[in-house]
mmCIF entry with sequence, helices, sheets and N, C-alpha, C, O atoms, coordinates in Angstrom:
data_MODEL
# 
_entry.id   MODEL 
# 
_entity.id                         1 
_entity.type                       polymer 
_entity.pdbx_number_of_molecules   1 
# 
_entity_poly.entity_id                      1 
_entity_poly.type                           'polypeptide(L)' 
_entity_poly.nstd_linkage                   no 
_entity_poly.nstd_monomer                   no 
_entity_poly.pdbx_seq_one_letter_code       MADAHLWWIGQGRPGFERFGLTVDVDGERVWLDRPDHPAPVGVRGDGKGGAIRT 
_entity_poly.pdbx_seq_one_letter_code_can   MADAHLWWIGQGRPGFERFGLTVDVDGERVWLDRPDHPAPVGVRGDGKGGAIRT 
_entity_poly.pdbx_strand_id                 A 
# 
loop_
_entity_poly_seq.entity_id 
_entity_poly_seq.num 
_entity_poly_seq.mon_id 
_entity_poly_seq.hetero 
1 1  MET n 
1 2  ALA n 
1 3  ASP n 
1 4  ALA n 
1 5  HIS n 
1 6  LEU n 
1 7  TRP n 
1 8  TRP n 
1 9  ILE n 
1 10 GLY n 
1 11 GLN n 
1 12 GLY n 
1 13 ARG n 
1 14 PRO n 
1 15 GLY n 
1 16 PHE n 
1 17 GLU n 
1 18 ARG n 
1 19 PHE n 
1 20 GLY n 
1 21 LEU n 
1 22 THR n 
1 23 VAL n 
1 24 ASP n 
1 25 VAL n 
1 26 ASP n 
1 27 GLY n 
1 28 GLU n 
1 29 ARG n 
1 30 VAL n 
1 31 TRP n 
1 32 LEU n 
1 33 ASP n 
1 34 ARG n 
1 35 PRO n 
1 36 ASP n 
1 37 HIS n 
1 38 PRO n 
1 39 ALA n 
1 40 PRO n 
1 41 VAL n 
1 42 GLY n 
1 43 VAL n 
1 44 ARG n 
1 45 GLY n 
1 46 ASP n 
1 47 GLY n 
1 48 LYS n 
1 49 GLY n 
1 50 GLY n 
1 51 ALA n 
1 52 ILE n 
1 53 ARG n 
1 54 THR n 
# 
_struct_asym.id          A 
_struct_asym.entity_id   1 
# 
loop_
_struct_conf.conf_type_id 
_struct_conf.id 
_struct_conf.pdbx_PDB_helix_id 
_struct_conf.beg_label_comp_id 
_struct_conf.beg_label_asym_id 
_struct_conf.beg_label_seq_id 
_struct_conf.pdbx_beg_PDB_ins_code 
_struct_conf.end_label_comp_id 
_struct_conf.end_label_asym_id 
_struct_conf.end_label_seq_id 
_struct_conf.pdbx_end_PDB_ins_code 
_struct_conf.beg_auth_comp_id 
_struct_conf.beg_auth_asym_id 
_struct_conf.beg_auth_seq_id 
_struct_conf.end_auth_comp_id 
_struct_conf.end_auth_asym_id 
_struct_conf.end_auth_seq_id 
_struct_conf.pdbx_PDB_helix_class 
_struct_conf.details 
_struct_conf.pdbx_PDB_helix_length 
HELX_P HELX_P1 AA1 ALA A 2  ? GLY A 10 ? ALA A 2  GLY A 10 1 ? 9 
HELX_P HELX_P2 AA2 PHE A 16 ? ARG A 18 ? PHE A 16 ARG A 18 5 ? 3 
# 
_struct_conf_type.id          HELX_P 
_struct_conf_type.criteria    ? 
_struct_conf_type.reference   ? 
# 
loop_
_struct_sheet.id 
_struct_sheet.type 
_struct_sheet.number_strands 
_struct_sheet.details 
AA1 ? 2 ? 
AA2 ? 2 ? 
# 
loop_
_struct_sheet_order.sheet_id 
_struct_sheet_order.range_id_1 
_struct_sheet_order.range_id_2 
_struct_sheet_order.offset 
_struct_sheet_order.sense 
AA1 1 2 ? anti-parallel 
AA2 1 2 ? anti-parallel 
# 
loop_
_struct_sheet_range.sheet_id 
_struct_sheet_range.id 
_struct_sheet_range.beg_label_comp_id 
_struct_sheet_range.beg_label_asym_id 
_struct_sheet_range.beg_label_seq_id 
_struct_sheet_range.pdbx_beg_PDB_ins_code 
_struct_sheet_range.end_label_comp_id 
_struct_sheet_range.end_label_asym_id 
_struct_sheet_range.end_label_seq_id 
_struct_sheet_range.pdbx_end_PDB_ins_code 
_struct_sheet_range.beg_auth_comp_id 
_struct_sheet_range.beg_auth_asym_id 
_struct_sheet_range.beg_auth_seq_id 
_struct_sheet_range.end_auth_comp_id 
_struct_sheet_range.end_auth_asym_id 
_struct_sheet_range.end_auth_seq_id 
AA1 1 PHE A 19 ? ASP A 24 ? PHE A 19 ASP A 24 
AA1 2 GLY A 27 ? LEU A 32 ? GLY A 27 LEU A 32 
AA2 1 VAL A 43 ? GLY A 45 ? VAL A 43 GLY A 45 
AA2 2 ALA A 51 ? ARG A 53 ? ALA A 51 ARG A 53 
# 
loop_
_atom_site.group_PDB 
_atom_site.id 
_atom_site.type_symbol 
_atom_site.label_atom_id 
_atom_site.label_alt_id 
_atom_site.label_comp_id 
_atom_site.label_asym_id 
_atom_site.label_entity_id 
_atom_site.label_seq_id 
_atom_site.pdbx_PDB_ins_code 
_atom_site.Cartn_x 
_atom_site.Cartn_y 
_atom_site.Cartn_z 
_atom_site.occupancy 
_atom_site.B_iso_or_equiv 
_atom_site.pdbx_formal_charge 
_atom_site.auth_seq_id 
_atom_site.auth_comp_id 
_atom_site.auth_asym_id 
_atom_site.auth_atom_id 
_atom_site.pdbx_PDB_model_num 
ATOM 1   N N  . MET A 1 1  ? 77.952  77.108 100.156 1.00 0.00 ? 1  MET A N  1 
ATOM 2   C CA . MET A 1 1  ? 79.083  77.264 101.106 1.00 0.00 ? 1  MET A CA 1 
ATOM 3   C C  . MET A 1 1  ? 79.905  75.937 101.133 1.00 0.00 ? 1  MET A C  1 
ATOM 4   O O  . MET A 1 1  ? 81.133  75.977 101.207 1.00 0.00 ? 1  MET A O  1 
ATOM 5   N N  . ALA A 1 2  ? 79.255  74.827 101.076 1.00 0.00 ? 2  ALA A N  1 
ATOM 6   C CA . ALA A 1 2  ? 79.946  73.533 101.114 1.00 0.00 ? 2  ALA A CA 1 
ATOM 7   C C  . ALA A 1 2  ? 80.929  73.457 99.902  1.00 0.00 ? 2  ALA A C  1 
ATOM 8   O O  . ALA A 1 2  ? 82.037  72.938 100.043 1.00 0.00 ? 2  ALA A O  1 
ATOM 9   N N  . ASP A 1 3  ? 80.530  73.961 98.751  1.00 0.00 ? 3  ASP A N  1 
ATOM 10  C CA . ASP A 1 3  ? 81.462  73.920 97.581  1.00 0.00 ? 3  ASP A CA 1 
ATOM 11  C C  . ASP A 1 3  ? 82.703  74.706 97.855  1.00 0.00 ? 3  ASP A C  1 
ATOM 12  O O  . ASP A 1 3  ? 83.800  74.285 97.488  1.00 0.00 ? 3  ASP A O  1 
ATOM 13  N N  . ALA A 1 4  ? 82.557  75.841 98.492  1.00 0.00 ? 4  ALA A N  1 
ATOM 14  C CA . ALA A 1 4  ? 83.719  76.697 98.788  1.00 0.00 ? 4  ALA A CA 1 
ATOM 15  C C  . ALA A 1 4  ? 84.651  75.971 99.832  1.00 0.00 ? 4  ALA A C  1 
ATOM 16  O O  . ALA A 1 4  ? 85.876  76.077 99.769  1.00 0.00 ? 4  ALA A O  1 
ATOM 17  N N  . HIS A 1 5  ? 84.035  75.261 100.751 1.00 0.00 ? 5  HIS A N  1 
ATOM 18  C CA . HIS A 1 5  ? 84.873  74.520 101.715 1.00 0.00 ? 5  HIS A CA 1 
ATOM 19  C C  . HIS A 1 5  ? 85.635  73.428 101.060 1.00 0.00 ? 5  HIS A C  1 
ATOM 20  O O  . HIS A 1 5  ? 86.816  73.237 101.351 1.00 0.00 ? 5  HIS A O  1 
ATOM 21  N N  . LEU A 1 6  ? 84.993  72.691 100.171 1.00 0.00 ? 6  LEU A N  1 
ATOM 22  C CA . LEU A 1 6  ? 85.647  71.595 99.442  1.00 0.00 ? 6  LEU A CA 1 
ATOM 23  C C  . LEU A 1 6  ? 86.781  72.192 98.546  1.00 0.00 ? 6  LEU A C  1 
ATOM 24  O O  . LEU A 1 6  ? 87.846  71.587 98.428  1.00 0.00 ? 6  LEU A O  1 
ATOM 25  N N  . TRP A 1 7  ? 86.560  73.330 97.943  1.00 0.00 ? 7  TRP A N  1 
ATOM 26  C CA . TRP A 1 7  ? 87.586  73.926 97.140  1.00 0.00 ? 7  TRP A CA 1 
ATOM 27  C C  . TRP A 1 7  ? 88.781  74.281 97.954  1.00 0.00 ? 7  TRP A C  1 
ATOM 28  O O  . TRP A 1 7  ? 89.915  74.012 97.556  1.00 0.00 ? 7  TRP A O  1 
ATOM 29  N N  . TRP A 1 8  ? 88.541  74.906 99.136  1.00 0.00 ? 8  TRP A N  1 
ATOM 30  C CA . TRP A 1 8  ? 89.595  75.291 100.078 1.00 0.00 ? 8  TRP A CA 1 
ATOM 31  C C  . TRP A 1 8  ? 90.404  74.049 100.496 1.00 0.00 ? 8  TRP A C  1 
ATOM 32  O O  . TRP A 1 8  ? 91.634  74.099 100.510 1.00 0.00 ? 8  TRP A O  1 
ATOM 33  N N  . ILE A 1 9  ? 89.739  72.951 100.833 1.00 0.00 ? 9  ILE A N  1 
ATOM 34  C CA . ILE A 1 9  ? 90.471  71.720 101.205 1.00 0.00 ? 9  ILE A CA 1 
ATOM 35  C C  . ILE A 1 9  ? 91.284  71.263 100.009 1.00 0.00 ? 9  ILE A C  1 
ATOM 36  O O  . ILE A 1 9  ? 92.446  70.895 100.182 1.00 0.00 ? 9  ILE A O  1 
ATOM 37  N N  . GLY A 1 10 ? 90.732  71.268 98.805  1.00 0.00 ? 10 GLY A N  1 
ATOM 38  C CA . GLY A 1 10 ? 91.391  70.822 97.637  1.00 0.00 ? 10 GLY A CA 1 
ATOM 39  C C  . GLY A 1 10 ? 92.630  71.675 97.303  1.00 0.00 ? 10 GLY A C  1 
ATOM 40  O O  . GLY A 1 10 ? 93.522  71.218 96.588  1.00 0.00 ? 10 GLY A O  1 
ATOM 41  N N  . GLN A 1 11 ? 92.680  72.876 97.805  1.00 0.00 ? 11 GLN A N  1 
ATOM 42  C CA . GLN A 1 11 ? 93.830  73.819 97.541  1.00 0.00 ? 11 GLN A CA 1 
ATOM 43  C C  . GLN A 1 11 ? 94.879  73.668 98.635  1.00 0.00 ? 11 GLN A C  1 
ATOM 44  O O  . GLN A 1 11 ? 95.880  74.386 98.632  1.00 0.00 ? 11 GLN A O  1 
ATOM 45  N N  . GLY A 1 12 ? 94.671  72.765 99.550  1.00 0.00 ? 12 GLY A N  1 
ATOM 46  C CA . GLY A 1 12 ? 95.664  72.552 100.586 1.00 0.00 ? 12 GLY A CA 1 
ATOM 47  C C  . GLY A 1 12 ? 95.371  73.352 101.867 1.00 0.00 ? 12 GLY A C  1 
ATOM 48  O O  . GLY A 1 12 ? 96.257  73.524 102.704 1.00 0.00 ? 12 GLY A O  1 
ATOM 49  N N  . ARG A 1 13 ? 94.141  73.835 102.020 1.00 0.00 ? 13 ARG A N  1 
ATOM 50  C CA . ARG A 1 13 ? 93.735  74.649 103.187 1.00 0.00 ? 13 ARG A CA 1 
ATOM 51  C C  . ARG A 1 13 ? 94.608  75.921 103.300 1.00 0.00 ? 13 ARG A C  1 
ATOM 52  O O  . ARG A 1 13 ? 95.213  76.157 104.345 1.00 0.00 ? 13 ARG A O  1 
ATOM 53  N N  . PRO A 1 14 ? 94.672  76.705 102.272 1.00 0.00 ? 14 PRO A N  1 
ATOM 54  C CA . PRO A 1 14 ? 95.577  77.898 102.311 1.00 0.00 ? 14 PRO A CA 1 
ATOM 55  C C  . PRO A 1 14 ? 95.123  78.907 103.388 1.00 0.00 ? 14 PRO A C  1 
ATOM 56  O O  . PRO A 1 14 ? 93.934  79.068 103.662 1.00 0.00 ? 14 PRO A O  1 
ATOM 57  N N  . GLY A 1 15 ? 96.112  79.568 103.976 1.00 0.00 ? 15 GLY A N  1 
ATOM 58  C CA . GLY A 1 15 ? 95.860  80.619 104.908 1.00 0.00 ? 15 GLY A CA 1 
ATOM 59  C C  . GLY A 1 15 ? 95.514  81.936 104.215 1.00 0.00 ? 15 GLY A C  1 
ATOM 60  O O  . GLY A 1 15 ? 95.654  82.066 102.999 1.00 0.00 ? 15 GLY A O  1 
ATOM 61  N N  . PHE A 1 16 ? 95.070  82.889 104.989 1.00 0.00 ? 16 PHE A N  1 
ATOM 62  C CA . PHE A 1 16 ? 94.603  84.197 104.376 1.00 0.00 ? 16 PHE A CA 1 
ATOM 63  C C  . PHE A 1 16 ? 95.752  84.919 103.641 1.00 0.00 ? 16 PHE A C  1 
ATOM 64  O O  . PHE A 1 16 ? 95.493  85.701 102.726 1.00 0.00 ? 16 PHE A O  1 
ATOM 65  N N  . GLU A 1 17 ? 96.992  84.672 104.022 1.00 0.00 ? 17 GLU A N  1 
ATOM 66  C CA . GLU A 1 17 ? 98.126  85.349 103.417 1.00 0.00 ? 17 GLU A CA 1 
ATOM 67  C C  . GLU A 1 17 ? 98.311  84.946 101.967 1.00 0.00 ? 17 GLU A C  1 
ATOM 68  O O  . GLU A 1 17 ? 99.035  85.619 101.234 1.00 0.00 ? 17 GLU A O  1 
ATOM 69  N N  . ARG A 1 18 ? 97.680  83.872 101.535 1.00 0.00 ? 18 ARG A N  1 
ATOM 70  C CA . ARG A 1 18 ? 97.833  83.445 100.135 1.00 0.00 ? 18 ARG A CA 1 
ATOM 71  C C  . ARG A 1 18 ? 96.758  84.012 99.248  1.00 0.00 ? 18 ARG A C  1 
ATOM 72  O O  . ARG A 1 18 ? 96.834  83.856 98.030  1.00 0.00 ? 18 ARG A O  1 
ATOM 73  N N  . PHE A 1 19 ? 95.762  84.662 99.804  1.00 0.00 ? 19 PHE A N  1 
ATOM 74  C CA . PHE A 1 19 ? 94.690  85.229 99.000  1.00 0.00 ? 19 PHE A CA 1 
ATOM 75  C C  . PHE A 1 19 ? 94.949  86.716 98.697  1.00 0.00 ? 19 PHE A C  1 
ATOM 76  O O  . PHE A 1 19 ? 95.565  87.437 99.482  1.00 0.00 ? 19 PHE A O  1 
ATOM 77  N N  . GLY A 1 20 ? 94.466  87.128 97.562  1.00 0.00 ? 20 GLY A N  1 
ATOM 78  C CA . GLY A 1 20 ? 94.596  88.539 97.104  1.00 0.00 ? 20 GLY A CA 1 
ATOM 79  C C  . GLY A 1 20 ? 93.278  89.009 96.577  1.00 0.00 ? 20 GLY A C  1 
ATOM 80  O O  . GLY A 1 20 ? 92.352  88.229 96.353  1.00 0.00 ? 20 GLY A O  1 
ATOM 81  N N  . LEU A 1 21 ? 93.212  90.286 96.385  1.00 0.00 ? 21 LEU A N  1 
ATOM 82  C CA . LEU A 1 21 ? 92.016  90.973 95.866  1.00 0.00 ? 21 LEU A CA 1 
ATOM 83  C C  . LEU A 1 21 ? 92.463  92.028 94.870  1.00 0.00 ? 21 LEU A C  1 
ATOM 84  O O  . LEU A 1 21 ? 93.308  92.866 95.184  1.00 0.00 ? 21 LEU A O  1 
ATOM 85  N N  . THR A 1 22 ? 91.927  91.990 93.730  1.00 0.00 ? 22 THR A N  1 
ATOM 86  C CA . THR A 1 22 ? 92.165  92.993 92.681  1.00 0.00 ? 22 THR A CA 1 
ATOM 87  C C  . THR A 1 22 ? 90.840  93.768 92.492  1.00 0.00 ? 22 THR A C  1 
ATOM 88  O O  . THR A 1 22 ? 89.779  93.180 92.282  1.00 0.00 ? 22 THR A O  1 
ATOM 89  N N  . VAL A 1 23 ? 90.943  95.073 92.572  1.00 0.00 ? 23 VAL A N  1 
ATOM 90  C CA . VAL A 1 23 ? 89.780  95.967 92.357  1.00 0.00 ? 23 VAL A CA 1 
ATOM 91  C C  . VAL A 1 23 ? 90.207  96.969 91.301  1.00 0.00 ? 23 VAL A C  1 
ATOM 92  O O  . VAL A 1 23 ? 91.202  97.681 91.439  1.00 0.00 ? 23 VAL A O  1 
ATOM 93  N N  . ASP A 1 24 ? 89.388  96.996 90.208  1.00 0.00 ? 24 ASP A N  1 
ATOM 94  C CA . ASP A 1 24 ? 89.663  97.954 89.160  1.00 0.00 ? 24 ASP A CA 1 
ATOM 95  C C  . ASP A 1 24 ? 88.390  98.322 88.457  1.00 0.00 ? 24 ASP A C  1 
ATOM 96  O O  . ASP A 1 24 ? 87.315  98.004 88.967  1.00 0.00 ? 24 ASP A O  1 
ATOM 97  N N  . VAL A 1 25 ? 88.439  98.955 87.351  1.00 0.00 ? 25 VAL A N  1 
ATOM 98  C CA . VAL A 1 25 ? 87.210  99.438 86.658  1.00 0.00 ? 25 VAL A CA 1 
ATOM 99  C C  . VAL A 1 25 ? 86.330  98.273 86.179  1.00 0.00 ? 25 VAL A C  1 
ATOM 100 O O  . VAL A 1 25 ? 85.143  98.463 85.917  1.00 0.00 ? 25 VAL A O  1 
ATOM 101 N N  . ASP A 1 26 ? 86.901  97.089 86.067  1.00 0.00 ? 26 ASP A N  1 
ATOM 102 C CA . ASP A 1 26 ? 86.159  95.886 85.640  1.00 0.00 ? 26 ASP A CA 1 
ATOM 103 C C  . ASP A 1 26 ? 85.461  95.184 86.849  1.00 0.00 ? 26 ASP A C  1 
ATOM 104 O O  . ASP A 1 26 ? 84.643  94.286 86.651  1.00 0.00 ? 26 ASP A O  1 
ATOM 105 N N  . GLY A 1 27 ? 85.776  95.584 88.039  1.00 0.00 ? 27 GLY A N  1 
ATOM 106 C CA . GLY A 1 27 ? 85.138  95.006 89.207  1.00 0.00 ? 27 GLY A CA 1 
ATOM 107 C C  . GLY A 1 27 ? 86.119  94.449 90.198  1.00 0.00 ? 27 GLY A C  1 
ATOM 108 O O  . GLY A 1 27 ? 87.270  94.884 90.235  1.00 0.00 ? 27 GLY A O  1 
ATOM 109 N N  . GLU A 1 28 ? 85.685  93.467 91.031  1.00 0.00 ? 28 GLU A N  1 
ATOM 110 C CA . GLU A 1 28 ? 86.543  92.894 92.038  1.00 0.00 ? 28 GLU A CA 1 
ATOM 111 C C  . GLU A 1 28 ? 86.797  91.446 91.679  1.00 0.00 ? 28 GLU A C  1 
ATOM 112 O O  . GLU A 1 28 ? 85.927  90.770 91.130  1.00 0.00 ? 28 GLU A O  1 
ATOM 113 N N  . ARG A 1 29 ? 88.026  90.959 91.999  1.00 0.00 ? 29 ARG A N  1 
ATOM 114 C CA . ARG A 1 29 ? 88.404  89.594 91.772  1.00 0.00 ? 29 ARG A CA 1 
ATOM 115 C C  . ARG A 1 29 ? 89.202  89.115 92.959  1.00 0.00 ? 29 ARG A C  1 
ATOM 116 O O  . ARG A 1 29 ? 90.175  89.753 93.361  1.00 0.00 ? 29 ARG A O  1 
ATOM 117 N N  . VAL A 1 30 ? 88.783  87.962 93.536  1.00 0.00 ? 30 VAL A N  1 
ATOM 118 C CA . VAL A 1 30 ? 89.547  87.368 94.605  1.00 0.00 ? 30 VAL A CA 1 
ATOM 119 C C  . VAL A 1 30 ? 90.344  86.218 94.018  1.00 0.00 ? 30 VAL A C  1 
ATOM 120 O O  . VAL A 1 30 ? 89.810  85.456 93.212  1.00 0.00 ? 30 VAL A O  1 
ATOM 121 N N  . TRP A 1 31 ? 91.604  86.071 94.397  1.00 0.00 ? 31 TRP A N  1 
ATOM 122 C CA . TRP A 1 31 ? 92.465  85.085 93.833  1.00 0.00 ? 31 TRP A CA 1 
ATOM 123 C C  . TRP A 1 31 ? 93.330  84.390 94.915  1.00 0.00 ? 31 TRP A C  1 
ATOM 124 O O  . TRP A 1 31 ? 93.451  84.856 96.048  1.00 0.00 ? 31 TRP A O  1 
ATOM 125 N N  . LEU A 1 32 ? 93.898  83.301 94.515  1.00 0.00 ? 32 LEU A N  1 
ATOM 126 C CA . LEU A 1 32 ? 94.807  82.512 95.391  1.00 0.00 ? 32 LEU A CA 1 
ATOM 127 C C  . LEU A 1 32 ? 96.142  82.434 94.773  1.00 0.00 ? 32 LEU A C  1 
ATOM 128 O O  . LEU A 1 32 ? 96.283  81.910 93.669  1.00 0.00 ? 32 LEU A O  1 
ATOM 129 N N  . ASP A 1 33 ? 97.137  82.936 95.441  1.00 0.00 ? 33 ASP A N  1 
ATOM 130 C CA . ASP A 1 33 ? 98.556  82.907 95.052  1.00 0.00 ? 33 ASP A CA 1 
ATOM 131 C C  . ASP A 1 33 ? 98.958  83.856 93.896  1.00 0.00 ? 33 ASP A C  1 
ATOM 132 O O  . ASP A 1 33 ? 100.051 84.424 93.888  1.00 0.00 ? 33 ASP A O  1 
ATOM 133 N N  . ARG A 1 34 ? 98.053  84.003 92.941  1.00 0.00 ? 34 ARG A N  1 
ATOM 134 C CA . ARG A 1 34 ? 98.358  84.920 91.857  1.00 0.00 ? 34 ARG A CA 1 
ATOM 135 C C  . ARG A 1 34 ? 97.061  85.360 91.143  1.00 0.00 ? 34 ARG A C  1 
ATOM 136 O O  . ARG A 1 34 ? 96.087  84.607 91.144  1.00 0.00 ? 34 ARG A O  1 
ATOM 137 N N  . PRO A 1 35 ? 97.031  86.520 90.556  1.00 0.00 ? 35 PRO A N  1 
ATOM 138 C CA . PRO A 1 35 ? 95.745  87.070 89.966  1.00 0.00 ? 35 PRO A CA 1 
ATOM 139 C C  . PRO A 1 35 ? 95.155  86.148 88.931  1.00 0.00 ? 35 PRO A C  1 
ATOM 140 O O  . PRO A 1 35 ? 93.936  86.191 88.760  1.00 0.00 ? 35 PRO A O  1 
ATOM 141 N N  . ASP A 1 36 ? 95.890  85.323 88.227  1.00 0.00 ? 36 ASP A N  1 
ATOM 142 C CA . ASP A 1 36 ? 95.339  84.441 87.193  1.00 0.00 ? 36 ASP A CA 1 
ATOM 143 C C  . ASP A 1 36 ? 94.816  83.143 87.774  1.00 0.00 ? 36 ASP A C  1 
ATOM 144 O O  . ASP A 1 36 ? 94.493  82.237 87.006  1.00 0.00 ? 36 ASP A O  1 
ATOM 145 N N  . HIS A 1 37 ? 94.719  83.009 89.026  1.00 0.00 ? 37 HIS A N  1 
ATOM 146 C CA . HIS A 1 37 ? 94.185  81.812 89.735  1.00 0.00 ? 37 HIS A CA 1 
ATOM 147 C C  . HIS A 1 37 ? 93.027  82.210 90.609  1.00 0.00 ? 37 HIS A C  1 
ATOM 148 O O  . HIS A 1 37 ? 93.191  82.290 91.826  1.00 0.00 ? 37 HIS A O  1 
ATOM 149 N N  . PRO A 1 38 ? 91.822  82.475 90.028  1.00 0.00 ? 38 PRO A N  1 
ATOM 150 C CA . PRO A 1 38 ? 90.700  82.990 90.794  1.00 0.00 ? 38 PRO A CA 1 
ATOM 151 C C  . PRO A 1 38 ? 90.217  81.985 91.870  1.00 0.00 ? 38 PRO A C  1 
ATOM 152 O O  . PRO A 1 38 ? 90.297  80.766 91.718  1.00 0.00 ? 38 PRO A O  1 
ATOM 153 N N  . ALA A 1 39 ? 89.714  82.590 92.964  1.00 0.00 ? 39 ALA A N  1 
ATOM 154 C CA . ALA A 1 39 ? 89.069  81.824 94.031  1.00 0.00 ? 39 ALA A CA 1 
ATOM 155 C C  . ALA A 1 39 ? 87.545  81.961 93.800  1.00 0.00 ? 39 ALA A C  1 
ATOM 156 O O  . ALA A 1 39 ? 87.066  83.006 93.359  1.00 0.00 ? 39 ALA A O  1 
ATOM 157 N N  . PRO A 1 40 ? 86.827  80.926 94.097  1.00 0.00 ? 40 PRO A N  1 
ATOM 158 C CA . PRO A 1 40 ? 85.369  80.961 93.951  1.00 0.00 ? 40 PRO A CA 1 
ATOM 159 C C  . PRO A 1 40 ? 84.795  81.921 94.993  1.00 0.00 ? 40 PRO A C  1 
ATOM 160 O O  . PRO A 1 40 ? 85.124  81.840 96.176  1.00 0.00 ? 40 PRO A O  1 
ATOM 161 N N  . VAL A 1 41 ? 83.961  82.801 94.550  1.00 0.00 ? 41 VAL A N  1 
ATOM 162 C CA . VAL A 1 41 ? 83.283  83.787 95.423  1.00 0.00 ? 41 VAL A CA 1 
ATOM 163 C C  . VAL A 1 41 ? 81.828  83.816 95.120  1.00 0.00 ? 41 VAL A C  1 
ATOM 164 O O  . VAL A 1 41 ? 81.429  83.944 93.963  1.00 0.00 ? 41 VAL A O  1 
ATOM 165 N N  . GLY A 1 42 ? 81.018  83.699 96.147  1.00 0.00 ? 42 GLY A N  1 
ATOM 166 C CA . GLY A 1 42 ? 79.581  83.834 95.992  1.00 0.00 ? 42 GLY A CA 1 
ATOM 167 C C  . GLY A 1 42 ? 79.065  84.983 96.831  1.00 0.00 ? 42 GLY A C  1 
ATOM 168 O O  . GLY A 1 42 ? 79.764  85.448 97.731  1.00 0.00 ? 42 GLY A O  1 
ATOM 169 N N  . VAL A 1 43 ? 77.859  85.453 96.558  1.00 0.00 ? 43 VAL A N  1 
ATOM 170 C CA . VAL A 1 43 ? 77.283  86.488 97.376  1.00 0.00 ? 43 VAL A CA 1 
ATOM 171 C C  . VAL A 1 43 ? 75.909  86.036 97.870  1.00 0.00 ? 43 VAL A C  1 
ATOM 172 O O  . VAL A 1 43 ? 75.092  85.560 97.082  1.00 0.00 ? 43 VAL A O  1 
ATOM 173 N N  . ARG A 1 44 ? 75.665  86.175 99.111  1.00 0.00 ? 44 ARG A N  1 
ATOM 174 C CA . ARG A 1 44 ? 74.347  85.910 99.672  1.00 0.00 ? 44 ARG A CA 1 
ATOM 175 C C  . ARG A 1 44 ? 73.924  87.075 100.472 1.00 0.00 ? 44 ARG A C  1 
ATOM 176 O O  . ARG A 1 44 ? 74.772  87.801 100.991 1.00 0.00 ? 44 ARG A O  1 
ATOM 177 N N  . GLY A 1 45 ? 72.624  87.300 100.605 1.00 0.00 ? 45 GLY A N  1 
ATOM 178 C CA . GLY A 1 45 ? 72.156  88.446 101.395 1.00 0.00 ? 45 GLY A CA 1 
ATOM 179 C C  . GLY A 1 45 ? 72.374  88.225 102.886 1.00 0.00 ? 45 GLY A C  1 
ATOM 180 O O  . GLY A 1 45 ? 72.323  87.095 103.372 1.00 0.00 ? 45 GLY A O  1 
ATOM 181 N N  . ASP A 1 46 ? 72.620  89.331 103.612 1.00 0.00 ? 46 ASP A N  1 
ATOM 182 C CA . ASP A 1 46 ? 72.758  89.247 105.042 1.00 0.00 ? 46 ASP A CA 1 
ATOM 183 C C  . ASP A 1 46 ? 71.503  89.636 105.775 1.00 0.00 ? 46 ASP A C  1 
ATOM 184 O O  . ASP A 1 46 ? 71.529  89.766 106.998 1.00 0.00 ? 46 ASP A O  1 
ATOM 185 N N  . GLY A 1 47 ? 70.394  89.830 105.070 1.00 0.00 ? 47 GLY A N  1 
ATOM 186 C CA . GLY A 1 47 ? 69.149  90.205 105.638 1.00 0.00 ? 47 GLY A CA 1 
ATOM 187 C C  . GLY A 1 47 ? 69.089  91.654 106.050 1.00 0.00 ? 47 GLY A C  1 
ATOM 188 O O  . GLY A 1 47 ? 68.078  92.083 106.606 1.00 0.00 ? 47 GLY A O  1 
ATOM 189 N N  . LYS A 1 48 ? 70.117  92.421 105.804 1.00 0.00 ? 48 LYS A N  1 
ATOM 190 C CA . LYS A 1 48 ? 70.153  93.878 106.165 1.00 0.00 ? 48 LYS A CA 1 
ATOM 191 C C  . LYS A 1 48 ? 70.427  94.739 104.949 1.00 0.00 ? 48 LYS A C  1 
ATOM 192 O O  . LYS A 1 48 ? 70.795  95.907 105.076 1.00 0.00 ? 48 LYS A O  1 
ATOM 193 N N  . GLY A 1 49 ? 70.249  94.167 103.780 1.00 0.00 ? 49 GLY A N  1 
ATOM 194 C CA . GLY A 1 49 ? 70.437  94.904 102.563 1.00 0.00 ? 49 GLY A CA 1 
ATOM 195 C C  . GLY A 1 49 ? 71.900  94.931 102.084 1.00 0.00 ? 49 GLY A C  1 
ATOM 196 O O  . GLY A 1 49 ? 72.216  95.549 101.068 1.00 0.00 ? 49 GLY A O  1 
ATOM 197 N N  . GLY A 1 50 ? 72.756  94.273 102.808 1.00 0.00 ? 50 GLY A N  1 
ATOM 198 C CA . GLY A 1 50 ? 74.124  94.173 102.378 1.00 0.00 ? 50 GLY A CA 1 
ATOM 199 C C  . GLY A 1 50 ? 74.432  92.842 101.725 1.00 0.00 ? 50 GLY A C  1 
ATOM 200 O O  . GLY A 1 50 ? 73.533  92.094 101.343 1.00 0.00 ? 50 GLY A O  1 
ATOM 201 N N  . ALA A 1 51 ? 75.683  92.569 101.606 1.00 0.00 ? 51 ALA A N  1 
ATOM 202 C CA . ALA A 1 51 ? 76.086  91.268 101.003 1.00 0.00 ? 51 ALA A CA 1 
ATOM 203 C C  . ALA A 1 51 ? 77.180  90.659 101.841 1.00 0.00 ? 51 ALA A C  1 
ATOM 204 O O  . ALA A 1 51 ? 77.979  91.358 102.464 1.00 0.00 ? 51 ALA A O  1 
ATOM 205 N N  . ILE A 1 52 ? 77.199  89.399 101.844 1.00 0.00 ? 52 ILE A N  1 
ATOM 206 C CA . ILE A 1 52 ? 78.278  88.622 102.539 1.00 0.00 ? 52 ILE A CA 1 
ATOM 207 C C  . ILE A 1 52 ? 78.953  87.760 101.495 1.00 0.00 ? 52 ILE A C  1 
ATOM 208 O O  . ILE A 1 52 ? 78.309  86.984 100.788 1.00 0.00 ? 52 ILE A O  1 
ATOM 209 N N  . ARG A 1 53 ? 80.260  87.913 101.414 1.00 0.00 ? 53 ARG A N  1 
ATOM 210 C CA . ARG A 1 53 ? 81.008  87.086 100.494 1.00 0.00 ? 53 ARG A CA 1 
ATOM 211 C C  . ARG A 1 53 ? 81.205  85.702 101.071 1.00 0.00 ? 53 ARG A C  1 
ATOM 212 O O  . ARG A 1 53 ? 81.617  85.565 102.223 1.00 0.00 ? 53 ARG A O  1 
ATOM 213 N N  . THR A 1 54 ? 80.914  84.655 100.277 1.00 0.00 ? 54 THR A N  1 
ATOM 214 C CA . THR A 1 54 ? 81.069  83.320 100.846 1.00 0.00 ? 54 THR A CA 1 
ATOM 215 C C  . THR A 1 54 ? 82.000  82.512 99.901  1.00 0.00 ? 54 THR A C  1 
ATOM 216 O O  . THR A 1 54 ? 82.286  81.345 100.167 1.00 0.00 ? 54 THR A O  1 
# 
């Protein structure tokens, strides 16, 4: 999670309005400003069988 925080700071602390999500047959992709600029996304368990995106 610290890596994601450092990435966010390095990108100028962007607000949520700059992030996007593409969902298609190939899966999900989170991006910043444009689809060819991916945002780092990790998955950790939530202890309930689900996933939390970090």
